[in-house]
C-alpha positions in Angstrom: -53.9 8.4 128.9 -57.3 8.0 126.8 -57.9 11.0 125.0 -61.0 12.2 127.1 -59.2 10.7 130.6 -56.7 13.7 129.3 -59.2 16.1 128.2 -61.2 15.9 131.6 -58.0 16.0 133.7 -57.4 19.7 132.1 -58.0 22.3 134.8 -61.0 24.6 134.6 -60.0 27.9 133.9 -61.4 31.6 134.1 -59.5 34.8 134.4 -60.2 37.3 135.9 -61.5 39.9 133.5 -64.9 40.9 132.6 -63.6 39.9 128.7 -60.6 37.0 128.2 -59.2 36.0 125.0 -57.2 32.7 123.9 -54.0 34.6 124.2 -55.2 34.4 128.4 -55.3 30.6 128.4 -53.1 28.2 128.5 -54.0 25.2 125.7 -53.2 21.8 125.6 -52.5 19.6 122.8 -54.6 16.4 122.7 -54.7 13.4 119.9 -58.0 14.6 117.8 -59.9 12.7 114.7 -57.8 12.1 111.6 -54.4 12.3 113.6 -54.8 15.6 114.4 -53.6 17.5 117.3 -56.0 19.7 118.8 -55.5 22.7 120.8 -58.4 22.0 123.2 -59.0 24.7 127.0 -61.4 24.5 129.4 -63.9 27.0 130.5 -67.0 27.4 132.8 -69.8 27.4 130.2 -71.4 30.6 131.8 -68.3 32.1 130.2 -68.5 31.3 127.0 -69.4 34.5 125.8 -67.2 36.4 127.2 -64.1 34.6 125.3 -66.1 35.2 122.3 -65.9 38.8 122.8 -62.6 38.7 123.7 -61.5 37.0 120.8 -63.4 39.2 119.3 -61.6 42.8 120.2 -58.2 41.4 118.8 -55.9 44.4 118.3 -54.0 42.9 115.7 -57.2 41.8 113.9 -60.4 42.9 115.1 -63.2 41.0 114.3 -66.8 39.6 115.0 -67.3 35.6 115.8 -70.7 34.4 114.5 -72.6 30.9 115.2 -72.4 28.9 112.0 -73.5 26.1 113.3 -75.3 24.4 116.3 -76.8 21.4 117.1 -78.4 20.9 121.0 -79.7 18.2 122.7 -83.1 18.5 123.6 -83.7 19.1 127.1 -86.9 16.3 127.8 -84.4 13.6 126.1 -83.4 10.4 127.5 -79.3 10.3 127.3 -76.6 7.7 128.2 -74.1 9.7 129.9 -71.5 9.1 128.4 -67.8 10.2 128.8 -68.2 11.8 125.1 -71.5 12.8 124.6 -72.3 16.1 123.9 -75.3 18.0 125.6 -74.4 21.2 123.1 -72.1 21.6 119.8 -71.4 25.4 118.9 -69.4 26.0 115.6 -67.8 29.8 115.8 -66.5 31.3 112.8 -65.2 34.9 111.9 -67.6 37.0 110.4 -65.2 37.2 107.4 -65.9 34.0 106.7 -66.4 31.2 105.4 -67.7 32.1 102.0 -64.9 34.6 99.6 -67.2 36.9 98.1 -64.1 38.6 96.2 -63.2 38.5 93.2 -62.8 34.7 92.4 -63.2 33.7 95.8 -64.9 30.2 96.8 -68.5 30.0 97.6 -69.9 27.3 99.3 -72.8 25.0 97.6 -75.3 25.3 99.7 -74.6 29.7 99.8 -74.8 29.8 95.6 -78.3 31.2 95.4 -76.2 34.8 96.3 -76.3 37.1 93.7 -73.2 39.8 93.2 -74.0 43.0 93.7 -72.7 46.1 91.2 -71.5 48.1 93.3 -68.5 46.5 95.4 -69.2 48.1 98.9 -71.4 45.5 100.2 -71.1 41.8 101.0 -67.6 41.7 99.7 -66.2 43.6 102.2 -67.6 41.2 105.1 -67.5 37.5 103.5 -63.6 37.6 102.8 -62.8 33.6 102.9 -61.3 33.9 106.4 -60.3 30.3 108.0 -60.2 31.4 111.4 -62.8 29.2 113.8 -63.4 27.3 117.1 -65.8 24.9 118.5 -67.4 24.8 121.4 -69.0 21.5 123.3 -70.5 20.9 126.5 -70.6 17.9 127.4 -72.9 15.1 129.2 -69.5 14.3 132.1 -69.2 18.0 133.1 -72.3 20.3 132.2 -70.9 23.1 133.7 -67.4 23.5 131.6 -67.0 24.1 128.2 -65.0 22.1 126.2 -62.9 25.1 123.2 -61.0 23.6 120.3 -59.0 26.0 118.4 -56.8 25.3 115.6 -57.6 27.7 113.1 -56.6 30.6 114.9 -55.3 32.9 111.9 -57.4 35.2 110.3 -56.0 34.2 107.3 -58.0 32.9 103.9 -57.4 29.5 102.5 -53.9 30.9 100.4 -52.8 31.2 103.8 -52.8 35.5 102.7 -54.4 38.3 105.3 -57.9 39.0 104.0 -59.0 41.6 106.7 -57.4 44.3 109.1 -54.5 46.3 109.1 -52.5 43.6 107.5 -54.3 43.2 104.1 -53.9 45.9 102.0 -56.9 45.8 100.1 -58.7 46.1 102.7 -57.8 49.8 103.3 -60.8 52.1 103.4 -63.4 49.3 103.7 -65.4 48.1 107.0 -62.7 44.8 106.9 -60.4 47.2 107.8 -61.2 47.1 111.3 -64.5 45.1 111.9 -67.5 43.6 110.3 -70.1 45.0 112.8 -69.8 48.2 115.6 -68.5 47.8 119.0 -71.1 47.0 122.3 -70.9 50.3 123.4 -72.0 52.2 120.6 -74.7 49.1 119.9 -76.1 50.4 123.6 -75.4 53.9 122.8 -77.7 54.2 120.1 -80.5 51.8 121.1 -80.4 54.1 124.8 -80.9 57.2 122.6 -83.8 55.4 120.1 -85.3 54.3 123.6 -85.4 57.5 124.7 -86.8 59.3 121.6 -83.7 61.0 120.3 -84.3 60.6 116.2 -82.7 59.0 114.0 -81.1 62.1 112.4 -80.1 63.4 115.3 -77.8 60.5 116.2 -76.3 60.6 113.3 -75.7 63.7 112.9 -73.9 64.1 116.3 -71.8 61.1 114.8 -71.4 62.3 111.9 -69.7 66.1 113.5 -68.2 63.7 116.3 -65.7 62.0 113.1 -65.3 65.0 111.5 -63.3 66.7 114.4 -60.9 63.8 114.7 -60.1 64.1 111.2 -61.7 60.9 109.6 -62.7 57.5 110.3 -60.0 55.7 112.6 -62.2 53.0 113.8 -65.1 50.2 113.1 -67.6 52.8 115.4 -66.4 55.6 112.9 -68.2 53.4 109.7 -71.5 53.5 111.7 -74.3 54.2 108.8 -77.7 55.9 108.7 -79.2 52.4 107.4 -78.5 50.5 110.7 -79.6 53.4 113.0 -82.8 53.4 111.3 -83.2 49.4 111.3 -83.0 49.9 114.7 -85.1 52.3 115.4 -87.8 50.4 113.2 -87.1 47.3 114.9 -88.2 49.3 118.5 -91.2 51.3 116.9 -92.4 47.4 115.9 -91.8 45.8 119.0 -94.2 44.9 121.6 -94.2 43.7 125.2 -97.4 41.5 125.2 -96.0 38.1 123.8 -99.5 36.4 124.4 -102.8 37.8 126.2 -102.2 35.5 129.1 -99.5 37.2 131.2 -97.8 34.4 132.3 -97.3 32.7 129.5 -96.0 36.2 128.0 -93.4 36.2 131.0 -92.1 33.0 130.1 -91.4 33.9 126.4 -90.1 36.6 127.5 -87.6 35.0 130.0 -87.1 32.3 126.6 -86.0 35.0 124.4 -83.8 37.1 127.2 -81.9 34.5 128.8 -78.6 36.2 128.9 -81.0 39.3 131.4 -82.7 36.8 133.8 -80.3 35.4 136.7 -83.1 34.1 138.5 -86.4 33.2 138.0 -89.0 30.4 139.1 -92.3 30.2 138.4 -95.9 30.5 140.0 -95.7 26.7 142.1 -98.1 25.5 144.8 -95.4 26.5 147.5 -93.1 29.3 145.5 -94.4 32.4 144.2 -93.2 34.0 141.1 -90.1 35.6 141.0 -87.7 37.3 138.9 -83.7 38.9 138.4 -83.3 40.7 135.5 -79.6 41.7 135.2 -78.1 42.9 132.1 -74.4 42.6 130.7 -73.6 46.4 131.5 -75.8 46.0 135.1 -73.1 43.0 135.9 -70.5 45.0 134.9 -71.7 47.8 136.9 -71.6 45.8 140.1 -68.3 43.9 139.6 -66.9 47.7 139.3 -68.5 49.6 141.8 -69.7 46.8 144.2 -66.0 45.5 144.4 -64.9 46.5 148.0 -67.9 49.2 147.6 -71.2 48.8 149.2 -74.4 47.5 147.6 -78.1 48.9 148.9 -81.6 47.6 148.4 -84.4 49.9 147.5 -87.2 47.5 148.4 -91.0 47.4 147.3 -91.0 50.0 144.8 -94.8 50.4 143.5 -96.3 48.4 145.7 -99.1 51.5 145.1 -99.8 50.7 141.4 -97.8 47.8 139.9 -99.1 44.4 140.0 -96.0 43.0 141.3 -93.6 45.5 143.5 -89.6 45.7 142.4 -86.6 45.5 144.6 -83.5 47.5 143.1 -79.9 46.5 144.1 -77.8 49.6 143.2 -74.2 50.4 144.2 -72.6 54.2 143.6 -70.7 55.0 141.4 -67.6 57.8 141.9 -69.8 60.5 143.0 -71.7 58.4 144.8 -74.7 58.3 142.8 -77.0 55.0 142.6 -76.8 53.0 139.5 -78.7 49.9 139.2 -77.5 46.7 138.3 -80.1 43.7 139.4 -84.0 44.3 139.9 -86.0 41.6 141.7 -90.0 41.3 140.9 -92.1 39.1 143.2 -95.3 39.6 144.7 -93.8 39.2 147.8 -90.1 39.1 149.4 -89.7 36.6 152.1 -86.6 35.7 153.4 -86.0 32.0 152.2 -87.2 33.8 148.5 -84.5 36.4 149.1 -81.5 33.4 150.0 -82.2 32.0 146.7 -82.4 34.7 144.2 -79.1 36.3 146.3 -77.0 33.2 145.4 -77.5 33.4 142.0 -76.4 36.9 141.9 -73.6 35.9 144.0 -72.8 33.1 142.0 -72.9 34.8 138.5 -70.7 37.9 139.3 -68.1 35.3 141.1 -68.3 33.4 137.9 -67.0 36.6 136.1 -64.4 38.2 139.1 -64.1 35.5 141.5 -61.9 37.6 143.8 -65.0 40.3 143.9 -66.2 41.3 147.3 -68.1 43.7 149.1 -67.5 46.1 151.9 -71.4 46.3 153.0 -74.5 45.5 152.0 -77.6 48.2 152.9 -81.2 47.7 153.8 -84.0 49.8 153.6 -86.4 48.0 155.0 -86.4 45.4 157.5 -90.4 43.9 156.5 -89.9 43.9 153.2 -88.9 40.4 154.4 -90.6 39.6 157.2 -94.5 40.0 156.3 -97.3 39.3 158.2 -94.9 39.3 161.7 -95.9 41.6 164.1 -94.8 40.8 167.1 -91.4 41.9 168.2 -89.3 38.5 169.8 -90.9 37.0 166.7 -89.2 40.1 164.8 -86.0 40.3 166.3 -85.6 36.8 165.6 -86.5 36.7 162.1 -84.3 39.7 161.4 -81.5 38.3 163.2 -81.9 35.3 160.7 -82.4 38.0 157.6 -78.8 39.5 158.7 -77.6 36.3 158.8 -78.2 35.4 155.5 -77.1 38.3 154.2 -73.7 38.1 155.7 -73.8 34.8 154.5 -74.1 35.0 150.8 -72.2 38.2 150.6 -69.8 37.7 153.3 -70.1 41.3 154.7 -71.1 43.5 157.1 -74.9 45.1 157.0 -76.2 48.4 157.5 -79.4 49.6 157.5 -80.9 52.8 155.6 -83.6 55.2 157.3 -84.5 57.0 154.3 -87.9 55.6 153.6 -89.7 56.0 157.3 -87.9 59.7 157.4 -89.8 59.8 154.3 -93.5 58.6 155.2 -93.2 60.2 158.7 -92.3 63.7 157.1 -94.9 63.7 154.1 -97.7 62.6 155.8 -96.9 65.0 159.1 -97.0 67.9 156.7 -100.0 66.2 155.0 -102.0 65.8 158.3 -101.1 68.5 160.9 -101.7 72.0 159.4 -99.4 74.3 162.2 -96.0 74.2 161.2 -94.4 74.3 164.4 -96.0 71.4 165.2 -94.9 69.7 162.8 -91.0 70.5 163.8 -91.6 69.5 167.4 -92.7 66.5 166.3 -90.3 65.6 163.7 -87.7 67.1 166.5 -89.2 63.9 169.0 -89.3 61.5 166.4 -85.2 62.1 165.5 -84.4 62.1 168.8 -85.9 58.8 169.7 -84.5 57.2 166.7 -80.9 58.3 167.7 -81.3 57.1 170.9 -82.3 54.0 170.1 -79.3 53.8 167.5 -76.7 54.9 170.0 -78.5 52.0 172.3 -80.0 54.1 175.0 -83.3 54.0 174.1 -86.3 51.2 173.4 -89.6 51.1 171.5 -90.7 52.7 174.9 -89.6 56.9 173.1 -92.4 55.9 170.8 -94.7 55.3 173.9 -94.0 58.3 175.3 -94.0 59.9 172.1 -97.5 59.2 171.6 -99.0 60.2 174.7 -97.2 63.6 174.9 -98.7 64.3 171.3 -102.4 63.7 171.8 -103.4 67.2 170.0 -102.0 66.2 166.9 -104.9 63.3 166.4 -105.0 62.8 162.4 -101.1 62.1 162.7 -100.9 60.1 166.2 -103.7 57.6 164.2 -101.8 57.0 161.0 -98.9 56.5 163.3 -100.5 53.7 165.5 -102.3 52.3 162.7 -99.2 52.2 159.8 -96.1 52.2 162.0 -96.5 51.2 165.8 -97.5 47.3 164.6 -94.0 47.6 163.2 -91.9 49.5 166.2 -90.5 46.4 167.5 -88.6 45.1 164.7 -87.6 48.2 163.5 -86.0 49.1 166.9 -84.3 45.6 166.8 -82.9 46.5 163.3 -81.6 50.1 164.5 -80.4 48.7 167.9 -78.6 45.5 165.9 -77.4 47.4 162.5 -75.4 50.5 161.8 -76.6 53.3 160.3 -76.2 54.5 157.1 -75.0 58.0 156.6 -77.0 61.0 155.4 -75.5 61.1 151.9 -76.4 57.4 151.0 -79.9 58.5 152.8 -80.0 61.0 149.7 -78.4 58.9 147.1 -81.1 56.0 147.7 -83.8 58.8 148.2 -82.8 60.4 144.0 -82.7 57.1 143.0 -86.4 56.1 143.7 -87.4 59.4 142.4 -85.7 58.9 139.2 -87.4 55.0 139.0 -90.7 56.6 139.8 -90.5 59.6 137.1 -88.7 56.8 134.4 -91.4 54.2 134.8 -94.3 55.3 136.0 -95.0 57.7 133.6 -97.6 56.0 131.0 -101.2 57.6 129.8 -102.6 54.0 129.7 -102.4 53.2 133.3 -103.7 49.4 133.1 -100.3 48.2 131.7 -99.2 48.8 135.4 -101.3 45.5 135.7 -99.2 43.2 133.7 -95.8 41.7 134.6 -94.4 41.4 130.9 -94.9 45.1 130.3 -92.9 46.0 133.5 -89.9 43.6 132.6 -90.0 45.4 128.8 -90.1 49.0 130.3 -86.8 48.0 132.8 -84.9 46.1 130.0 -85.2 48.7 127.4 -86.6 52.2 128.5 -85.3 52.4 132.0 -81.9 50.8 131.3 -81.5 53.0 128.9 -82.2 55.8 130.8 -79.5 54.8 133.5 -77.1 53.7 130.9 -76.8 57.4 129.3 -76.3 59.0 133.1 -72.9 57.4 133.1 -72.7 58.5 129.2 -70.1 61.0 129.2 -71.4 62.4 126.2 -74.6 62.8 127.0 -74.4 66.7 126.8 -73.9 66.4 123.2 -77.8 65.5 123.3 -79.3 68.0 126.6 -81.1 70.1 124.2 -83.5 66.9 123.3 -83.9 66.3 126.8 -86.5 65.5 127.9 -87.8 65.5 132.2 -87.5 61.7 132.7 -83.8 61.9 131.1 -83.1 64.7 133.8 -80.5 63.7 136.2 -78.9 66.3 138.3 -77.5 66.4 141.5 -78.5 64.5 144.6 -79.3 66.8 147.5 -75.9 65.8 149.4 -74.2 67.4 146.3 -76.5 69.9 146.0 -75.9 71.2 149.8 -72.0 71.0 148.9 -72.1 74.0 146.3 -74.1 75.8 148.7 -71.4 78.6 149.8 -71.6 79.1 154.0 -72.5 82.6 153.7 -76.0 81.9 152.2 -76.6 80.1 155.4 -78.1 82.3 158.8 -78.6 80.3 162.1 -80.8 82.4 164.5 -81.6 79.5 167.1 -84.4 76.9 166.0 -84.6 78.6 162.7 -81.9 78.5 159.9 -82.1 80.8 156.2 -80.3 79.4 153.5 -80.3 81.3 149.8 -82.1 79.7 147.1 -79.2 79.1 144.5 -81.4 79.3 141.5 -83.3 82.4 142.8 -81.0 84.7 144.7 -84.2 86.5 145.7 -85.8 83.5 147.1 -85.0 82.3 151.0 -85.6 79.2 152.7 -86.0 78.8 156.1 -85.4 75.3 158.2 -86.8 74.9 161.3 -84.9 72.6 164.0 -81.9 72.9 161.5 -79.8 70.6 163.7 -81.5 67.1 163.0 -82.0 65.9 160.1 -85.6 65.7 160.9 -85.7 69.1 160.1 -88.5 71.0 158.1 -88.1 73.2 154.8 -90.6 75.7 153.0 -88.9 74.4 149.7 -91.4 72.1 147.6 -88.5 69.1 147.9 -89.0 69.0 150.8 -92.9 69.5 151.5 -92.6 66.1 149.7 -91.2 64.1 152.3 -87.7 64.4 150.5 -83.8 65.1 152.5 -83.2 69.0 150.4 -80.0 70.3 150.5 -81.3 73.3 152.7 -81.3 70.7 155.6 -77.9 69.3 155.2 -76.3 72.1 154.8 -77.9 73.5 158.1 -76.2 70.4 159.5 -73.0 70.7 158.2 -72.7 74.5 159.2 -73.8 73.6 162.7 -71.5 71.0 163.0 -68.5 72.6 161.9 -69.2 75.3 164.3 -69.1 72.9 166.4 -72.8 73.4 168.2 -74.2 69.7 167.7 -72.9 66.0 167.6 -72.0 64.7 164.9 -74.1 62.2 163.0 -75.6 58.8 164.5 -73.2 56.6 161.8 -70.1 58.6 162.7 -71.0 57.9 166.5 -71.6 54.2 165.9 -68.2 54.5 163.6 -66.5 55.7 166.4 -68.0 53.7 169.0 -66.5 50.3 167.0 -63.3 51.8 166.9 -62.9 52.7 170.7 -64.5 49.1 171.4 -61.1 47.6 168.9 -59.1 49.8 171.0 -60.3 48.2 174.2 -58.6 44.8 174.0 -56.2 42.4 176.4 -52.5 44.0 176.9 -51.5 41.1 175.1 -53.2 41.4 172.0 -51.1 43.7 170.3 -52.2 42.8 166.7 -56.0 44.8 167.2 -54.6 47.6 168.8 -52.4 47.9 166.0 -55.2 47.4 163.8 -57.4 49.8 164.9 -54.7 52.7 165.7 -53.6 51.9 162.0 -57.5 52.2 161.0 -57.6 55.5 162.8 -54.8 57.4 161.3 -55.2 56.1 157.8 -58.9 57.6 158.2 -58.0 60.9 159.6 -55.6 61.2 156.2 -58.7 60.1 154.5 -60.9 62.8 156.1 -58.1 65.4 155.7 -57.6 65.0 152.1 -60.9 65.7 151.4 -61.2 69.4 153.6 -60.4 70.9 150.3 -56.1 72.6 148.8 -57.1 75.5 151.4 -56.5 73.4 154.3 -52.4 72.0 153.0 -50.7 73.5 155.6 -53.2 72.0 158.2 -53.0 68.6 156.8 -49.1 68.5 156.5 -49.4 70.0 160.1 -51.5 67.5 161.2 -49.5 64.5 159.9 -46.3 65.8 161.0 -47.8 65.8 164.8 -49.4 62.4 163.8 -45.4 61.2 162.7 -44.0 63.0 166.2 -46.1 61.1 168.8 -47.2 57.7 167.0 -43.2 56.3 167.4 -42.0 52.6 165.6 -43.3 49.5 166.9 -40.5 47.5 168.0 -41.0 43.9 167.8 -38.0 42.7 169.5 -38.5 43.8 173.0 -42.9 43.7 172.4 -42.8 47.9 172.9 -46.0 48.8 171.8 -47.6 52.5 171.9 -50.5 53.7 174.5 -53.7 54.6 173.2 -54.8 57.7 174.6 -58.6 58.7 172.6 -60.3 60.9 175.2 -60.0 64.0 173.2 -60.9 62.1 169.8 -64.3 61.3 171.9 -65.2 64.1 173.4 -68.1 65.2 170.4 -69.8 61.8 170.9 -70.9 62.9 174.1 -74.6 64.5 174.6 -75.0 66.9 177.5 -79.1 65.1 177.5 -78.0 61.6 176.4 -76.3 58.9 178.6 -73.4 57.6 176.2 -71.3 56.7 179.5 -69.8 53.9 177.3 -67.7 56.0 175.8 -67.2 59.7 178.1 -66.6 59.2 182.4 -63.4 59.7 182.3 -60.5 58.8 180.0 -60.6 55.3 178.2 -58.4 52.5 179.9 -55.2 52.9 178.6 -53.6 49.5 177.3 -50.3 48.9 179.1 -47.6 47.5 177.3 -45.9 44.0 178.4 -42.4 45.8 179.9 -44.7 48.5 181.6 -43.5 51.2 179.1 -46.4 53.5 176.8 -46.1 56.7 174.7 -49.3 58.8 174.4 -50.3 59.3 171.2 -53.9 61.4 172.1 -53.2 64.0 168.9 -52.5 60.9 166.3 -56.6 61.4 165.1 -57.7 65.2 165.6 -61.6 65.4 166.1 -62.5 63.2 162.8 -66.1 63.4 164.0 -65.8 67.2 163.3 -64.7 66.6 160.0 -66.2 63.6 158.5 -69.9 64.5 156.7 -69.3 62.2 154.1 -70.4 58.9 153.8 -68.2 55.6 154.3 -68.6 54.6 150.8 -66.5 57.7 150.0 -63.6 56.1 152.1 -64.5 52.6 152.1 -61.8 50.6 150.6 -61.4 46.7 152.0 -58.5 45.4 152.8 -56.8 41.7 153.0 -53.9 42.3 154.9 -52.6 44.9 157.5 -49.7 46.9 157.9 -47.2 48.6 160.7 -47.9 52.1 161.8 -44.3 53.4 160.8 -45.7 52.2 157.8 -48.5 54.7 158.1 -46.4 57.4 158.9 -43.3 57.1 157.0 -45.4 56.9 153.5 -45.4 60.2 151.5 -49.3 60.7 151.5 -49.3 64.4 151.4 -47.8 66.3 148.4 -46.8 70.4 149.1 -50.0 71.6 147.8 -51.8 69.5 150.1 -53.1 66.8 147.5 -53.1 63.4 148.0 -50.0 61.3 147.0 -49.9 57.7 147.6 -46.5 56.1 147.6 -46.1 53.0 144.8 -44.5 50.7 147.9 -47.7 51.6 150.1 -51.4 51.3 148.4 -53.5 52.3 151.6 -56.6 51.5 149.9 -55.5 47.7 149.3 -54.2 47.4 153.0 -56.7 49.4 154.7 -59.9 47.6 156.3 -63.0 49.4 155.0 -64.7 51.3 157.7 -68.2 49.3 157.0 -66.1 46.6 157.5 -65.1 47.8 161.2 -69.0 47.8 162.0 -69.4 44.0 161.5 -71.9 42.9 164.3 
């Protein structure tokens, strides 16, 4: 076989880790030039940087590779599609070579201008004649693939002796002991602190204190110098966003110099608008980390009143369910076809890093963001179905809708345009009831027609409602009836992120910069990115005294509500009184506390936001059983019942649904707190005693009776006959026998106040019911325990996936 035929027949390797080294690749030997045998491997060209970073993080000999030589064929040049033709040639060399500035070392003739320094603590510690290097070639025959030629893989000098790292005894006490440069994490930390306004002296003081606490330097980051931090600060101070007086030219120049931060870009044309998708390497890592088997949400049309181009943010939720932006899309319009293109580009970029990455659900917050200029309800419904189909086609997951944006607009304008608080409370309650009926499938857009007829006295708010929302009711009604509703926890997280972005981005004294796109992309990629990076930085409290208002990152309204004790809440009819947690002498009054459309007199709620006092009031009422569960919980239980209503012969779906129900109950019990350990064990014992074992020999199956578990889904004044009206139909077994397991799931609708994302874990397979009950999932103290042989987070489907429409 010829040399190039042998090379092109090799498999393209892409390890599923964020970074990978040569040790994780399978190398092949082919005949090279001058009778040499080359060690080669093929990887995706988009992952060359991942290979370079992984190879630099060598534990035995940490280093950094730099581009020693590069040749690139111009894009406009013509070339023949030769099998050995090269589009790009890159030579990566260990940064401790190839020159040797040590005493007696060899320096290449082209570097003879180097003048040795008087002190030995300069370049002699960074240029020590290391011969380790590899070559990357991008071939004309396979432009998407990179050919790596790696022969000199040992970090030794020309004499074959170790020249840096722990094996080099002469490098002890110098930077050559570790690596020539600081790590990427420390570099981002330094840049982020500088962007948010922390001084160079403060950064170095805190760094020196941390090194002293650990007893001296032990890695390359401990050798951070004042000179490096000062140089970064000077670079930031001298930089400018205006690369050209023409905004379009300036954007093109920014894109060319920040290719690693751009995942999608289309300039203005006769048919397509300007579209720019920004995602840094850190954001991509967060998307892979928290988005895998999790939720991805969209905050659409940010800054439509101030910015030249609005922003769409894609966010994931960390372990505390706080939103982290993982991509920003900037464009003058959000059309369906444009959305599909950049979504595919984002999905392909993630899958290039991790082919097994998969979302559990995608949350949208405004269907009109994708369907502008559509005002006819039937047409809007058709286009909305198309948009959700595109989302599912790209991300292959269920789609949910978040109603926080509409509630925020209604609440803020209601307070502004209606002076009577009692009237405001009645109007908000009526709007909330209309939305809930539509989500449950019991109402249509006619409910809003009746609303406008009954509240003609509130003329100012009705004028606003008719002008802004009445043309969109057909689209929103279709979306609410078609898609599951996201939980209140997700609403509070999205609302909090939106306010954070507003505080951190729209804080310029010169408002004229808001009309420039180059300012926007520069501010997002530097300062705003730094704020959100520091939110996830574990050591940010060391700089608490230097925080500004924009840096403040507290708890969401949902998280604050969990910290309010029940004793601080007093329910009195249509009112509730909640003690302020910062000022114990202050009490907040919540009108209509049974609804998330309640009105509170705190400053945060007056701006249209969902405050912790409203959420706490709702939780207390649900704990007492005074109100029905949330709409999202209702829809989840309804989907679960639909799964249970299956033909008798289809035991797979029934067993799947029952496994899901029992697993969700375990997750809910685990969140009740350590004080409920006894009740958890009793619930599990009852579940274990009643489930039984599914026997494949005689095809005996359990009979599901969920009447007791769904009673709380019924509302006295709502038509929920699909879930009530007697017992749920029993699913008979093939031989006529059955087992009642009505107590297997004990009213999860009462206990479940968290978001589905907190218990979502996308599944790849099913497991039997006896596998659930036999696992030791609870310890004696009530904590969750997972048997090594049964990983429920891998086998149980996502709760959001069960809401697939």
